Backbone as JSON, one array per atom type, in Angstrom:
{
  "sequence": "MKRLALAFLLPCILGMSGCGAMRWMSEAPQNASSCAGWNKIRIKPETAVYLVKNDFSASIDIDSHNLNGQRNGCWK",
  "N": [[0.82, -1.19, 0.0], [1.99, 1.2, 0.76], [3.81, 1.58, -1.3], [2.14, 2.0, -3.48], [0.92, 4.39, -2.74], [3.17, 6.0, -2.72], [3.84, 5.86, -5.41], [1.89, 7.44, -6.54], [2.32, 9.83, -5.24], [4.98, 10.63, -5.74], [5.29, 11.61, -8.53], [3.8, 13.97, -8.28], [5.21, 15.42, -6.35], [7.71, 15.69, -7.59], [6.9, 17.12, -9.8], [6.13, 19.5, -8.6], [8.6, 20.29, -7.74], [9.72, 21.21, -10.01], [8.88, 23.79, -10.18], [10.63, 25.3, -8.64], [12.79, 25.04, -10.22], [12.31, 26.68, -12.31], [13.6, 29.05, -12.29], [15.66, 29.16, -14.08], [14.46, 29.6, -16.46], [14.01, 32.27, -16.9], [16.36, 33.37, -17.64], [18.5, 34.43, -20.31], [19.2, 32.39, -23.2], [22.32, 30.68, -23.53], [25.37, 30.54, -25.5], [26.55, 27.81, -27.67], [29.06, 27.01, -26.77], [28.86, 27.1, -24.07], [28.06, 24.65, -23.26], [30.16, 23.0, -22.9], [31.56, 20.44, -21.12], [29.21, 20.06, -19.75], [27.01, 17.88, -18.46], [24.12, 15.81, -18.44], [22.39, 15.01, -15.48], [21.67, 11.89, -14.46], [19.43, 9.93, -12.66], [18.35, 7.08, -10.79], [14.98, 5.85, -10.35], [14.63, 5.0, -7.7], [16.55, 6.48, -6.37], [15.58, 9.02, -6.79], [13.27, 8.92, -5.21], [14.46, 8.61, -2.7], [15.84, 11.06, -2.5], [13.72, 12.91, -2.54], [12.5, 12.28, -0.14], [14.57, 12.68, 1.75], [16.36, 14.74, 1.03], [15.23, 17.21, -0.23], [15.89, 19.65, -1.42], [18.15, 19.03, -2.92], [17.04, 17.46, -4.94], [15.61, 19.41, -6.3], [17.69, 21.03, -7.18], [19.04, 19.28, -8.93], [17.06, 18.91, -10.86], [16.87, 21.54, -11.78], [19.42, 21.89, -12.87], [19.34, 20.02, -14.99], [17.22, 21.04, -16.53], [18.26, 23.52, -17.27], [20.46, 22.79, -18.86], [19.09, 21.48, -20.92], [17.57, 23.58, -21.95], [19.54, 25.23, -22.95], [20.33, 23.79, -25.08], [22.11, 21.69, -24.8], [21.52, 19.02, -24.64], [18.81, 16.84, -25.64]],
  "CA": [[0.0, 0.0, 0.0], [2.87, 2.37, 0.79], [4.4, 1.77, -2.63], [1.1, 2.58, -4.32], [0.79, 5.8, -2.34], [4.38, 6.68, -3.18], [3.78, 5.94, -6.87], [1.04, 8.58, -6.86], [2.86, 11.03, -4.62], [6.26, 11.03, -6.31], [5.17, 12.53, -9.67], [3.3, 15.27, -7.81], [6.31, 16.12, -5.67], [8.71, 16.05, -8.59], [6.3, 18.17, -10.61], [6.22, 20.74, -7.84], [10.0, 20.71, -7.66], [9.99, 21.93, -11.24], [8.61, 25.22, -9.96], [11.88, 25.89, -8.18], [13.74, 24.98, -11.32], [11.91, 27.63, -13.33], [14.44, 30.24, -12.25], [16.51, 29.14, -15.27], [13.68, 29.96, -17.64], [14.01, 33.71, -17.09], [17.66, 33.79, -18.15], [18.68, 34.32, -21.76], [19.99, 31.22, -23.58], [23.74, 30.92, -23.75], [25.83, 29.95, -26.76], [26.86, 26.38, -27.63], [30.29, 26.74, -26.01], [28.52, 26.98, -22.65], [27.73, 23.25, -23.0], [31.39, 22.25, -22.7], [31.62, 19.83, -19.8], [27.89, 20.03, -19.13], [26.37, 16.58, -18.65], [22.84, 15.61, -17.77], [22.45, 14.16, -14.29], [20.67, 10.82, -14.53], [19.29, 9.21, -11.4], [17.37, 6.0, -10.79], [13.75, 6.22, -9.63], [14.82, 4.78, -6.26], [17.33, 7.61, -5.88], [14.66, 10.17, -6.76], [12.43, 8.75, -4.03], [15.3, 8.9, -1.54], [16.1, 12.5, -2.45], [12.49, 13.61, -2.18], [12.25, 12.05, 1.28], [15.65, 13.05, 2.65], [17.09, 15.95, 0.63], [14.37, 17.76, -1.28], [16.57, 20.73, -2.14], [19.04, 18.41, -3.91], [16.24, 17.06, -6.1], [15.3, 20.64, -7.03], [18.93, 21.45, -7.84], [19.28, 18.37, -10.06], [16.07, 19.25, -11.87], [17.27, 22.84, -12.34], [20.6, 21.64, -13.69], [18.92, 19.34, -16.22], [16.41, 21.97, -17.33], [19.15, 24.54, -17.82], [21.2, 22.17, -19.97], [18.15, 21.23, -22.02], [17.18, 24.88, -22.51], [20.68, 25.75, -23.67], [20.58, 22.93, -26.22], [23.21, 20.76, -24.55], [20.94, 17.71, -24.94], [17.36, 16.9, -25.91]],
  "C": [[0.87, 1.27, 0.0], [3.48, 2.64, -0.58], [3.4, 2.4, -3.58], [0.93, 4.06, -4.01], [1.99, 6.6, -2.83], [4.38, 6.84, -4.69], [2.91, 7.11, -7.31], [1.64, 9.89, -6.36], [4.12, 11.53, -5.3], [6.13, 11.94, -7.53], [4.67, 13.92, -9.26], [4.42, 16.08, -7.17], [7.35, 16.57, -6.68], [8.18, 17.14, -9.52], [6.36, 19.51, -9.91], [7.66, 21.22, -7.75], [10.42, 21.45, -8.92], [9.74, 23.42, -11.1], [9.88, 25.93, -9.5], [12.9, 25.95, -9.29], [13.43, 26.02, -12.39], [12.76, 28.9, -13.31], [15.36, 30.31, -13.46], [15.76, 29.66, -16.49], [13.71, 31.47, -17.9], [15.34, 34.22, -17.65], [17.74, 33.59, -19.65], [19.51, 33.08, -22.09], [21.44, 31.61, -23.85], [24.16, 30.26, -25.05], [26.26, 28.5, -26.56], [28.11, 26.08, -26.83], [30.01, 26.63, -24.52], [28.18, 25.54, -22.27], [28.99, 22.42, -22.72], [31.45, 21.74, -21.26], [30.29, 19.7, -19.08], [27.22, 18.7, -19.45], [25.07, 16.51, -17.87], [23.04, 14.69, -16.58], [21.31, 13.16, -14.38], [20.64, 10.1, -13.19], [18.21, 8.15, -11.56], [16.12, 6.46, -10.04], [13.89, 6.04, -8.11], [15.59, 5.95, -5.63], [16.46, 8.86, -5.8], [13.76, 10.11, -5.53], [13.22, 9.1, -2.77], [15.53, 10.41, -1.4], [14.87, 13.29, -2.02], [12.22, 13.46, -0.68], [13.3, 12.71, 2.18], [16.39, 14.33, 2.3], [16.36, 16.6, -0.54], [15.06, 18.85, -2.08], [17.55, 20.17, -3.18], [18.26, 17.99, -5.14], [15.85, 18.28, -6.94], [16.53, 21.11, -7.81], [19.25, 20.58, -9.05], [18.32, 18.69, -11.2], [16.42, 20.57, -12.55], [18.46, 22.69, -13.28], [20.2, 21.03, -15.03], [18.08, 20.25, -17.11], [17.28, 23.05, -17.98], [19.94, 23.98, -18.99], [20.31, 21.91, -21.17], [17.79, 22.55, -22.71], [18.31, 25.48, -23.35], [21.07, 24.86, -24.86], [21.74, 21.96, -26.03], [22.78, 19.32, -24.79], [19.45, 17.9, -25.15], [16.6, 16.23, -24.82]]
}
């Protein structure tokens, strides 16, 4: 039952964390050279659950990092 509740809760929490990541959306896009050394942070779903429970600000920072790289065209 807890897993089912978490399966419904996690997308909502991660969706809300995107609000904090929107600070990147107000900045002007940078040029392609700004992508040098910029890699997308990939985490497993289990890690996302752990971060949401234990370090919510880290999950927001990871989401912000990934959105910024995507917005700048570093990856799709």
